[in-house]
LOFI-192911 format. One record per residue (C-alpha): x, y, z; residue number from 1. Coordinates in nm, 2 decimals. Each point is the difference from the previous one (the first is absolute). Example, Ala and Ser with C-alpha at 12.3 -4.5 7.8 and 13.67 -1.06 7.14 Angstrom:
// LOFI-192911
+--------+--------+--------+-----+
|      u |      v |      w |   n |
+--------+--------+--------+-----+
|   1.23 |  -0.45 |   0.78 |   1 |
|   0.14 |   0.34 |  -0.07 |   2 |
+--------+--------+--------+-----+
This chain:
// LOFI-192911
+--------+--------+--------+-----+
|      u |      v |      w |   n |
+--------+--------+--------+-----+
|   0.00 |   0.00 |   0.00 |   1 |
|   0.14 |   0.34 |  -0.10 |   2 |
|  -0.03 |   0.31 |   0.21 |   3 |
|  -0.24 |   0.25 |  -0.15 |   4 |
|   0.07 |   0.37 |   0.06 |   5 |
|  -0.27 |   0.26 |  -0.03 |   6 |
|   0.09 |   0.34 |  -0.11 |   7 |
|  -0.16 |   0.33 |   0.12 |   8 |
|  -0.30 |  -0.04 |  -0.23 |   9 |
|  -0.06 |  -0.36 |   0.11 |  10 |
|   0.11 |  -0.14 |  -0.33 |  11 |
|   0.20 |  -0.31 |   0.00 |  12 |
|   0.35 |   0.12 |  -0.07 |  13 |
|   0.19 |  -0.32 |  -0.06 |  14 |
|  -0.03 |  -0.37 |   0.08 |  15 |
|   0.36 |   0.01 |   0.12 |  16 |
|  -0.03 |   0.32 |   0.20 |  17 |
|   0.22 |   0.31 |   0.02 |  18 |
|   0.38 |  -0.02 |   0.03 |  19 |
|   0.02 |  -0.19 |   0.33 |  20 |
|   0.35 |  -0.02 |   0.13 |  21 |
|   0.06 |  -0.20 |   0.32 |  22 |
|  -0.08 |   0.21 |   0.30 |  23 |
|   0.25 |   0.01 |   0.28 |  24 |
|  -0.07 |  -0.19 |   0.32 |  25 |
|   0.03 |   0.32 |   0.20 |  26 |
|  -0.26 |   0.18 |  -0.21 |  27 |
|  -0.24 |  -0.29 |   0.04 |  28 |
|   0.07 |  -0.01 |   0.37 |  29 |
|  -0.08 |   0.37 |   0.02 |  30 |
|  -0.34 |  -0.05 |  -0.17 |  31 |
|  -0.07 |  -0.30 |   0.23 |  32 |
|   0.06 |   0.21 |   0.31 |  33 |
|  -0.21 |   0.28 |  -0.15 |  34 |
|  -0.30 |  -0.22 |  -0.07 |  35 |
|   0.02 |  -0.16 |   0.35 |  36 |
|   0.03 |   0.34 |   0.18 |  37 |
|  -0.28 |   0.15 |  -0.21 |  38 |
|  -0.22 |  -0.29 |   0.07 |  39 |
|   0.06 |   0.02 |   0.37 |  40 |
|  -0.06 |   0.37 |   0.01 |  41 |
|  -0.32 |  -0.03 |  -0.21 |  42 |
|  -0.14 |  -0.28 |   0.21 |  43 |
|   0.09 |   0.18 |   0.33 |  44 |
|  -0.18 |   0.32 |  -0.12 |  45 |
|  -0.32 |  -0.20 |  -0.01 |  46 |
|   0.07 |  -0.18 |   0.33 |  47 |
|   0.12 |   0.29 |   0.21 |  48 |
|  -0.26 |   0.27 |   0.01 |  49 |
|   0.16 |   0.34 |   0.06 |  50 |
|  -0.19 |   0.31 |  -0.11 |  51 |
|   0.16 |   0.23 |  -0.24 |  52 |
|   0.27 |  -0.07 |  -0.26 |  53 |
|   0.05 |  -0.37 |   0.10 |  54 |
|  -0.36 |  -0.11 |  -0.06 |  55 |
|  -0.07 |   0.24 |  -0.28 |  56 |
|   0.30 |  -0.02 |  -0.23 |  57 |
|   0.25 |  -0.28 |   0.09 |  58 |
|  -0.18 |  -0.27 |  -0.19 |  59 |
|  -0.05 |   0.24 |  -0.30 |  60 |
|   0.37 |   0.05 |   0.00 |  61 |
|   0.13 |  -0.35 |   0.05 |  62 |
|  -0.27 |  -0.20 |  -0.18 |  63 |
|   0.06 |   0.13 |  -0.36 |  64 |
|   0.38 |  -0.03 |   0.03 |  65 |
|  -0.05 |  -0.36 |   0.13 |  66 |
|  -0.23 |  -0.08 |  -0.30 |  67 |
|   0.25 |   0.16 |  -0.24 |  68 |
|   0.28 |  -0.22 |   0.12 |  69 |
|  -0.23 |  -0.31 |  -0.02 |  70 |
|  -0.11 |   0.08 |  -0.35 |  71 |
|   0.36 |   0.07 |  -0.12 |  72 |
|   0.12 |  -0.33 |   0.17 |  73 |
|   0.30 |   0.20 |   0.13 |  74 |
|   0.04 |  -0.24 |   0.30 |  75 |
|   0.12 |  -0.29 |  -0.22 |  76 |
|   0.20 |  -0.09 |  -0.31 |  77 |
|  -0.11 |   0.16 |  -0.33 |  78 |
|  -0.13 |  -0.34 |  -0.12 |  79 |
|  -0.27 |   0.02 |   0.26 |  80 |
|  -0.34 |   0.15 |  -0.08 |  81 |
|  -0.32 |   0.09 |   0.18 |  82 |
|  -0.30 |  -0.19 |  -0.14 |  83 |
|   0.21 |  -0.08 |  -0.32 |  84 |
|   0.05 |   0.37 |  -0.07 |  85 |
|   0.29 |   0.23 |   0.07 |  86 |
|  -0.12 |   0.36 |   0.00 |  87 |
|   0.22 |   0.27 |  -0.14 |  88 |
|   0.08 |   0.28 |   0.25 |  89 |
|  -0.23 |   0.24 |  -0.19 |  90 |
|  -0.30 |  -0.24 |  -0.01 |  91 |
|   0.05 |  -0.10 |   0.36 |  92 |
|   0.00 |   0.36 |   0.13 |  93 |
|  -0.30 |   0.09 |  -0.21 |  94 |
|  -0.19 |  -0.30 |   0.11 |  95 |
|   0.07 |   0.05 |   0.37 |  96 |
|  -0.08 |   0.38 |  -0.02 |  97 |
|  -0.31 |  -0.08 |  -0.21 |  98 |
|  -0.12 |  -0.23 |   0.27 |  99 |
|   0.05 |   0.27 |   0.26 | 100 |
|  -0.20 |   0.25 |  -0.22 | 101 |
|  -0.28 |  -0.25 |  -0.04 | 102 |
|  -0.01 |  -0.05 |   0.38 | 103 |
|  -0.01 |   0.37 |   0.06 | 104 |
|  -0.26 |   0.06 |  -0.27 | 105 |
|  -0.23 |  -0.26 |   0.15 | 106 |
|   0.05 |   0.16 |   0.34 | 107 |
|  -0.09 |   0.34 |  -0.15 | 108 |
|  -0.32 |  -0.13 |  -0.15 | 109 |
|  -0.09 |  -0.19 |   0.32 | 110 |
|   0.01 |  -0.35 |  -0.16 | 111 |
|   0.09 |  -0.13 |   0.34 | 112 |
|   0.03 |   0.13 |   0.35 | 113 |
|   0.33 |   0.18 |   0.01 | 114 |
|   0.13 |   0.36 |   0.00 | 115 |
|   0.14 |   0.16 |  -0.31 | 116 |
|   0.33 |   0.18 |   0.06 | 117 |
|   0.17 |   0.18 |  -0.28 | 118 |
|   0.34 |  -0.03 |   0.19 | 119 |
|  -0.02 |  -0.37 |  -0.06 | 120 |
|   0.12 |   0.06 |  -0.36 | 121 |
|   0.31 |   0.16 |   0.14 | 122 |
|   0.04 |  -0.29 |   0.24 | 123 |
|  -0.03 |  -0.26 |  -0.28 | 124 |
|   0.28 |   0.17 |  -0.20 | 125 |
|   0.23 |   0.09 |   0.29 | 126 |
|   0.16 |  -0.35 |   0.01 | 127 |
|  -0.12 |  -0.14 |  -0.33 | 128 |
|   0.18 |   0.26 |  -0.20 | 129 |
|   0.34 |  -0.05 |   0.18 | 130 |
|  -0.04 |  -0.38 |  -0.05 | 131 |
|  -0.05 |   0.06 |  -0.37 | 132 |
|   0.29 |   0.24 |  -0.03 | 133 |
|   0.23 |  -0.25 |   0.19 | 134 |
|  -0.12 |  -0.28 |  -0.23 | 135 |
|   0.07 |   0.21 |  -0.31 | 136 |
|   0.35 |   0.10 |   0.13 | 137 |
|   0.09 |  -0.36 |   0.08 | 138 |
|  -0.14 |  -0.12 |  -0.34 | 139 |
|   0.22 |   0.26 |  -0.18 | 140 |
|   0.31 |  -0.13 |   0.18 | 141 |
|  -0.05 |  -0.36 |  -0.13 | 142 |
+--------+--------+--------+-----+
């Protein structure tokens, strides 16, 4: 089975994927640590109820970055893929941010019992964008 990469428009780019050089063990270890720490922080924000920033924004900051790393499969070798697809950096960041926009839009229109907060858009991008930029930087070095 070949890895299928999806470009920014969601079009299948190549059955063999982008130029995928071997990723160094230290880079993979860094992504593994990031996904574990982000997962713990995101879960603890739901378990530990503290009013203010912790309850309002921590999950909105950590969650999208965690999903980005998961979709990009940065925690493992480049031959690994999530659900038989390896998302490009652009499609992963657009998909994750798009999910956040969909959630906030549904809150705005009261599709479910939750509070719309326009600052959540900033929270989504506050760690998602640095993950994307780090990913692109590391990709350019390969």
